[in-house]
N, C-alpha and C positions, 0 to 999 in steps of 0.2 A: 602470418606468412602464407598460409594456405589460401586465404582470400586474395592476396596479391597475385599468386600464381594463377588462380582461376580467372581473375580480371585480365592479366596479361595474355593468357591463352585465348580467351574470348576476343580480346582486342586484336591479336595477331590473326585469328581466324577471319574476322570481319575485314581486315585490311588486305589480306592476301587473296580475297575473292577476285576472280577474273571479271566478274560483272561490275559495272559502275554502280555506285551507291545511289545515284539519282538518275532519273530519265534525262535524256538530252532534250533541251528546250528548243522548240522550233521558233525561228525568228519570225515575228509578226511585224510587217511594215505598217507604221502609223503614218498615213498620208495627210499632209496639211496642204489644202488647196492653195495654189499660187506660190508655194514655198518648196515642197519636196518631201523627203522622208528620211528617217534614221541616218543622219550624217551625209545625205546626198541632197544638196540644195540647188535649186534651179538658178542659173545665172551666176553662181558663186563657186560651186564645187568644180574643180578641174577634173578632166577625164582621168588623168594620172592618179588623182586621189581616189576616184571610184575604183580603178584597177587595184590599188593598194588595199582598199576595204573589201572588195568583192572577189578579187582574184582575176584570173584570165577569163575573158568572155568566151563563150562557146562558139558563137558565129558573129560575123561582121557583114553587113550589107551596106551598100551605098546607093544614093539617089542623087543625080545631078540635076540642078535647077539653073537654067540659063537666064541671066539677067541682061540688062542693056549694056552695062559697063563691066560686069564680071559674072562669074559663075560660082555657085555654091554647091557644096556636096553635103548632103545630110548623111551622117554615119549612124547606123543602128548597131549598138553593141548588145547582143542578146545573151542573157544568162538563162539557159533553158531550165535547169533544175530549180532556180530561184523564182522563175516565172516573171522575169522582168526584162525590159529592154531600155537601155539608156540611149537617148538621142542627142547628138551633138552636131552642129553645123560647122563648116569650115570653108573659107574662100579657097577656090581651086588654085593650087600653086604647083609648079613643076616638081617641087621636092616632096609633095604629099601633105598629109595632115600635120599640123603643128600641135602635137599632143600636149606640150608644155603649157600652151595657152588656150587650149580648147576647153570650153565650159559645158556643163550639162544644160541642154535646152529644155528637155522634157524627159519624163520617166513613164513608161507604159507597163502596167501590171496585168498579166493574163491569168487564166484560171488556175495555173499552178502556184501562184503566189499566195502567201498567207498575208492578206492586207485588209486594212480598214481605214476609213477616214477618221479624223479626230472627233467628228460629230456622230460616228456610229454606222456609216454605210459599210457593210461587210461584203467583200468580194465573194462570189459564189453563194451568197445567202440572201442579201437584201433584194427587194423587189423594186419595180418601176414606181409603184405607189410610195414606197418608203423614200426613194430618192426625191420624188416630187414633194413629199411632205417636209423633208428636211432642207431641201435646196430651193423649193418653189419652182416657178416657171423658168425653163432654160432660156438662155439668150438665143439659142438656135438648136435645131434638131434635124436629124436625118432619119428617115424611115425606109427600111428595106423589108423584103419578105421575111428574112430570118432574124434581123436585129433592128433595134432602135438605138440611136446614138444621141445622147443629151449633152449639149455643149454649154457649159457655164463659163464662158470666156472671161467675163469680168472677175470671176473668182479664181480662174486658172485651173479648171478641172473639167474632164469629160467622162461620161459613163457609157459603156456598151451594155445594153440589156438584151439578152437572148429572148426573143418573143415567145418561143415554145415553152421555155422554162420560167418565164417572167422573173429572171434572175440577173443580177449584175455579173457579167462575165469578163469585163475589162474596165480598167480605170487608167486614164492618162492625166498626169499632173504637169502643168506648165506655168509660166509666169502669168500673173494677173493681167488682164486685157490682152492676152496673147492668143495664139492659135495652136490647135492640136497639130503635132507633126506626124503622128503615127496613124491617126484615125481619118 
């Protein structure tokens, strides 16, 4: 009986602690080129599903692209604390964006995101050389004074490398043989 009381007392003391028993786990986004990440898939996940999974976005920006027969609006739904932006196009209509039918076109991960590709490129850690070693020669690249952007359009992924740090500071994933919408 004495042992049972000691066990119950110990058990109640552990369970009544105001501190959680385990550390909170930070979400790491595993990026699959041409497909997406963690339940957010390019070309198949609806924007409303992304909202249900991630919550309300922090900011929304729009970019209008005029075409010959119609105009498109590119919507950028930014989640600042998560370090990601979801990009979705919509045909311009008088009633606004059709959220029920809008699909994710691309996802951009910035330096605040905890993200890595399925083959090991880690945001904020991997170098230009590591990207070239794992992905080989890019389909296209843009060089600026502060950043180099490597586009692997056939695979559906682009990388921003900050030149001064020689570190991957941005990753955008989009459909294979597609184009970056954010970079």
